[in-house]
N, C-alpha and C positions, 0 to 999 in steps of 0.2 A: 504493500500500500504506500509506504513512505519512501519510495525510491527517488533518485535524483530528479527524474523527469517530472514526477508528480509534485515534488517540492518546488521546482521551478514554476509549475502551474500555480501553486499556492502563492508564490511571490507575485505572480501576475494579479491575483485577486487582491493581495495586500496593496499593490500599487493603485488599483481601482478604488479601494476604500480610502487611501490617502488623498486621491484626487477629489473625492466627494468631501472629505474633511477640509481640504484647501478651498473648495468652492464656498463653503459656509464660513470660512474665515476671511473671505474677500480677496484671496490670493489666486486669481484665475491663472496667472502665468505658471505658478507652481503646480496647479491642478493639471495643466497641459503637460508639463514635464513628467508628472507622475504617470500619465497615460502613455507617453513615449517610452518610459521605463517598462511599463506593463507590456508594450508591444515587443520590446527586446526579450523579455522573459517568455512571451508567447511564442516567439520564433525559436528561442533556445530550447524550450521543453520538447517541441516536436523534433528538432534536430538531434537532441540527446537521446530521445526515445528511439529514433530510427537507428542511430549509430550503435547504441548499446542494446538494441533489441528489447526495449522495455515497453513497446506499444501494447496496449490492453484496452478492453471495453471500458474499464473504470477510468483510465487515463483520458479516454475520449470524452467521457461525460464530465470529468473534472475540468477539462479544457473549455468546454462550452459554458459550464457554470461560471467559471472565472471570467470568461470573455463577456458574458452578459453583464457583469458588474463593471469591468474595466472599459469595455467598448460599447456598452449599451446605456447603463444607468449613469456612469460618470460623464460621458459627453452629452447625455440628455440634460443633466443638471448644469453643465457648462453653458449650453445653448439656452437653457431656461433663464440663467442670469443675464446672458447677452440680450435676450428678448426684453427683459425688464429694463436693461440699460438703454435699449433702443427706443423706448417710449418717448424720451425727451433728451436729446443730446445738447440742448442749449447750455446746460451747466458745464459740460465739457468743452464746448466750442468757445465759450467766453471766459472760462476759468484758466488762468495761467498757473497750472498746478505743478506741484513738486511730487515726484513719484513716491517718495518715502512718506510724505505727510498727508497726501490727499487720496491716492488711488484706492487703498483698501477701505478707507472710511467712506468714500463716495459709493463704492459698490454695496457695502453693507447698508448704507443710508437708503439707497434706492430699493434694496430688497425689503427692508423693514417698512418703507413707505408702501410697497405693494402688499405686504402682510396686513398692515393697518387698514388699508382700503378693502382688501378681499375678505378678511375674517372679522374685522372689528367695525366695519362700516364708517371708518373715519375718512371724510372727503379729502381728496387730494388729486394730483394729476392722473392717477390711475383709475379715477372714478369712471363709471359707465362701462360699456361692454368690453373696452380694450383691456380691462384687468384680467379677462379670461384668456387672452391671446397667448401669453407666455406658456400656457399649458400645452400648446402645440408641440413644445419640445419633448413631451412625453411620448410622441410618436417614434422617437429614436429608439428607446429601449423596447417599445412595443414591436416595431419591425425587426429589431435585432433578436428578440425572443423567437419569432417565427423563422427567421433566417438561420439561426443556430440549430434549432430543432430540425429543420429541413435538411441542413448540411449533415447532421448525424445519421440520418436514415436514407439519404440519397446516394446510391452506389455510383451514380454518374459523376460525382464530384470527388472521387477518390484520387484523381490525378490533377484535374483542373477545376476551376470554379464555374458555377452557373449562377450569375448574379454577383453583385459587388460584395466582397468579403467584409464582414463586420469591422475588423481592425482598420481596413483602408478607409471606410466611411467615417469611422471615429477620428482618425488622424486628419481627415479633410475638415471635419467640424472644428478640430483644434486650431485651424488657421485663424478663425474669427476672434476668439479670446486672446490668442497669442499676438496677433497683429494689433489688436486693441490695446493690450497691456504694454507692448513695446513702443507704441506711438501715442500713448496717453498724453504726455507732456506737450506734444505738438498737435493735438487733435484739432485745435482751432485753425491750423494751417493746412489740414488735410483737404483733398479735393472734394468737390460736391458729389462726385461719383462714390467716394468712400463713405461719405455721410449718408448717401442714399442706400448703399449696400448694407450698412449697419443699422438701418431703420427697422423698426419692429415688423413692419409689413413685408419688407424685402426678406428679412431673415426667416419669417414664417414660411414664405414660399420656397426658399432655399431648403429649409428643413423638410418640407413635404416632398420635394423632388428628390433630394439626396437619400432620404429614408426609404423611399419607394424603390430606389435602385437596388437595394439589398435583395428584393424579391423578384425583380425582373429577370426573365430567362435569357440573360446575356452571357455568352461564353467568354470567360476571362482566364488568362494564364496564371497558373500557380507557380510559386517560386521554389517548389520542391525539386531537388536534384534527383534525376533518374540515371542510373549507370548506363542504361541501354540507349539513352537519347543525348549523345554528346553534343550535337549541333544545337539542340534545344537548350542544353545546359549552358552553352556559350552565349546564347541569346539572353538567358536569365542573368548570367554573370555580368554581361555588358550593361544590362539595365541597372543592376545593383551598383556597379562602379560609377556610372554616369549620375545616378541618383545621389550617391554619397558625395561625389565631387561638387554637385550643385549646392549642397547645404552651406558650406562656408562662403560661397559667392552670392547666392540669392537669399540666404538666411530664411526668414519666414515665408518668402515668396517661393521657396523651393517646394513647399507643400503642394500648391496647385500645379507647379511645373512637373513634379514627380507623378502626380495623378494623370496629367495629360500624356506624359511619356508612357506611363503604364497602359493607358488606353490604346495608344498607337502601337506599342509592342504587342499587346494582346490581339489587336485586329490583324496585325501581320502574322502572328503565331497561328491564329485561327484559320486564315486564308491558306497559309503554307501547309497546315495539317490537313485541311480538306483536299488540297491538290495531291498530297502524298497518298491519301487514302484512295483517291480516284485512280 
């Protein structure tokens, strides 16, 4: 039960719980980094299980349970907070804030303002029907639940994915709080496009679209290495190297870049595989 692979899976779960804790402390950037750490443990447990021949039905279930927390509940809460912050950006746009003295307080202040309006009927800017819109973020763990359950019983996904994998969608959601936290002190100088993108209505639409991608029947390449597929392994290795190199240069923008690159590589992989089968 407590082999090295399952312990790594457990660390993935711990990272998800830490991310949730950081959310409620107003430290959204640390919540994102905890999800990134969980993604590393998620990759490591499968790699170790295959190399040490530790794969088991129990390990598969543990993996999905931990993924639901780290890549379902945690990013759901992150986007829940982002939706609350997206109701009124005026305070950020006009406030010349200092990261250490303003950021965490501002997030918690907005959250408690939402709680006061939603549960204690205290009138504020969250009054009226808009106060229910942040609950759209709950679609993320909802779709992740079905995605992970489907993955466990779908034999067609033993090699590649059908639908966007939950960790990938979670990391894509991480772009928003990470960009927000890294650019908070200059938020008033951000472009109108950024202000529009981080508006509560725009974020709600993005959440609905990205969450639904987890269940769409789209064939996507897995990064699992197969000894019998050397050319395919080279393609995967090239993708990993380019993705890793993009991080120090593009920083937070590397997240949408890597996703776009992954889609391009997956389309190429799917077309090539279909031709080889024919």
